[in-house]
N, C-alpha and C positions, 0 to 999 in steps of 0.2 A: 839210664836215664829216664824219669818217670813221664808221663804224657803231658802233664800240668807243668813241667818244665819246658816245653816246646810251644806254650801259646805265645804267641807274638812273634817278633823277628826271628826268634832263634828258629823256631818249627815253619813259619809261614812259607807255603809254596802255592802257585796257582797253575794248573795246566793250561790256562788262557796263552801265557807265553813262556813256554819252559823249552828246555833241551835235556835231554837225559843219554847218557851214553848207552850204547848197544849191550854191553856187558851188564850194566846195574838195572838195565829194564829186563833182562834174561833172567837175572838173579833174584830182583824183588819186583814183580809186576804189580799192577793195579789189583786189589781186592774186591770182590763183590759186596758192595755196601750200597745203602740206599741213597747217599748225598755224601759231599766232600771227599770223594775218593783221592782228590789231590793232596788233601791235609792227611790223609791214612798213609799215603805213598811216601811224603817226605818223613813222616813218623818211622815207617818200615825202613827207608833207605839211609836216614842217619843211624838207625840201631844198626844196620847191618855194615856200619862204617863209612858210608859214603859221605861226601860233602855238599854241599851247595852254595852256590856263589850268586849275588846279586849283580846285575849288569844294567847301570841305571841307562845306558844308551840303546839297550835291546827294546825297541819300540814295537806297539802290537796296536792294531785297532780291534778293539773289544769294547763296545759300547751299547748300553741299553736305554732306550728312551721310556723310561718308566713313568708313568702318572704318579701321584702322591699315594694312592691306594697300591698300587704295584710295587712302589718303595717300601711301604710296610709288609707288605707280604714277603718281597725277596728279602728283607731283613729278618722276619719270622724265620723263613727256611735257613738263613746264614746262621743265625744265632742257635737255632734247634741243631745244627750241625756241630755246633762249638761245644754246646752240651753233650751230643753222643758221642763226639771223637775225644773231647778233653775232660769232661765233666764239669765244664766252665758254664757260668750264666753272666749276664749282666748285672751289676749291682743296681739295686732298684731304690737307693736312696734318693729322695724328692731333691736335696741339697747338691748331690753329685749330678744328677740328670740336668737341674737347672745351669751348673756350672759349666757342663759339656756343652749345653746348648747355646749359652752366652759365648763360650770360645768360640763356636762355629761361626755365630752371627758377627761376632769382633772381627774374626778373620775376613769374612764377606765383606763387612763394611769399608774395612782397609783396602780392597782391593776394587770396590765399585766405584765408578764416577760418580762426582757429587754436583751438585747445582742444579738450578732450575731446568726442567724437561729432562732430566737424566733417566728417569724410571727407578731411582734408587730405591724408594719407598714399596712400590712394587715388587722388586727384585728380593728385596730383603724379607717381605712377606713370604714370598715363594720358598724362600731358601729356608725360613722358619719352619714352613710346613713340611719340607723335605724331610730335614734333620728331626723334627717331631715325629713323623711317620717311622723315619729310622729307628729313632730310640724306642718308640712302642712297639715296633715289631720285635727289635732285640730283647725286650725285658718278655714279652710275651714267649718269643722262641726260646730263651733260656728255659722256660718253665713249661716246655710244651709237653713233656712226659705228664703232667698234673692235670692237662686240658683234656675235654674229651674228644673221642675221635672226630666227630661231626664239626668241633670247632677247629681241630688242626686241620682238618682238610680245608674249610673255608678260608683259614688264615694263610694255607700254603700257596704259593705263587704257583708252584706245580701240581697243585691237588694231592699232595702227600699226606695221608692222614696218621701214619705210623710214627713211632718213636724206637730207633734202634739205639740204644746205648751199647757202645763199643767197649770191650773192657781189654783195652791194649795192654795194661799193664800186668795182666795174668798171663798163665802160659799158654791157654788156648787162644786168646786175641780174637775172638770171633764175637760178632753181633747178637746181642741179646733184643731180639725183637719185641714189640710190645705184643703181647698174647691177643689174639683176635683182632687186630687193628686192619689187617689186610693191607699193608702198607703199599701206597702207589707210588710209582715216578721214580725216577733214579736220576742221578749226574746234578750238574751245577751250572 
């Protein structure tokens, strides 16, 4: 199975809330990669014949109180990781981005209380800023390999300036680190 087939639900995995059997962990450990080690682990485990299951009742407290700027930078890191691991980047079509933003605002509008003094307009403005920042970060992160090192460092929440495309569909399966980038930071 190619890496691109694992984008989305089929290959999604987060180590923020996971349980891995000792045998699987021993046989397929984390790789040394700059970011998205959990995504790479999922690919390696699925290819090794292991299965994964989603348990909706398995709750975990894993929260970040990001500012709008930090959301943009976190989205940049996450989208760069999707590009590095899967070779995938966020579509950049203005109609598609607008459709997604409208969808997020529509969902928020249905959930927010209405009426005088509800603060609905301010909440919608904050939600719009949040989603715009996430979309911009995703578009830029998906194209990180084309950005100068200093720009990548500035956009990265972790200060990581490298771009390490992983070639998980070839026999080596090793990271190809952007030459001379001095990649900093690790983990997600």
